[in-house]
N, C-alpha and C positions, 0 to 999 in steps of 0.2 A: 453590070455589077462589079465583074472581076477588074475592069479597066479602071473603074472609080477606085476601087481597092488598092490596086496597083499605083495609081496615082498619089492619092492621098493617105493609104494606110488606115482607113478608117476601121478596120479589123482589130487593129493592134493600139488603137486609141486609149490613152489613158483617161481622159475625159468622160466621165460617165454619162452627162447629157448627150453629147455627140455620139458615143458607142450606144447608148440605148436607141436614139433615132436610127443608127444604120442597122442595128441588129432587127429592129422593128422591119424594116426594108428588107433586109436579107431573107427574114422568115416570109414575107409575102411573095418575094420573088423567088424562091426556092436556091437562094445563094447557099449553097452547101459547104462553101470554105469557111463560113462564120460558124457553123454548127458547134465545134468545140469551145468557142470563144463565146457563144450564146450561154451555153452551159455552165462555164465558170463564171459568167457574171451573174446569171441566175441563181447560181450556188453560192455565191461571195457578198452579193448587194441585199440589202434587206429593206431598203426603200421602196413604199408603196407607188410613188411616182415614177420609177423604174419598172416595177414588176407588173404593175396593172395592164399597160399598154402592150408589153410583150407576150403575157399571157393572153390576152384578149386576141392578138393576132395569132399564136400558135393554135387556138381552138377553133380557127375557123376552117381546118381540113381534117379529115380523120388522121393522117399521118402526124399532125400537128398536135392532135388530142393526145395521142400515145406520148410523144415526146413530153409536152406539158406534166403528163402523169408522170413520167419517169423520173424527169428532171426534180418536179415538185416533192416527191417522194424525200428524196435525199435532202432537198432545201428547206422544206417546211419546219424543221426544229429549229433553224437558225432564224426564221424570220420572227419581226416584232409581232405579237398577236393581232394588232390591226391589220398589219399587211397579209398574213395567214389568213384571216377572216376574209379579206378583200379577195383572194386568190381562191379559196374555198368556194366562194359564190361563183366566180367565173368559170371554173371547173364544173360545179354541179349544175350550173346552167347549160352547160355543154355535154352534159351527160357522161361527164369524166369520173371516174371512180381513181381514188388514190389510197 
């Protein structure tokens, strides 16, 4: 992951589609160098198409569920109601309180 990021700069990408896919892989593979960017992205974007796959990936592990809850607590007020309802459902199904 580090070699790919060094070569292509995915963590710094300004393209939300590319960044979303990269961050999903970063979560899946435990690439901690992207943690800050993940939080920035999840607290600044409100589109369901980006939020849903990232939160779904985060809730797959206990540590990820904790991160998802912490980020979501800050980000939820900025999300569109449809996006918020979607993420509410993802977290509830994973047993995450927020």
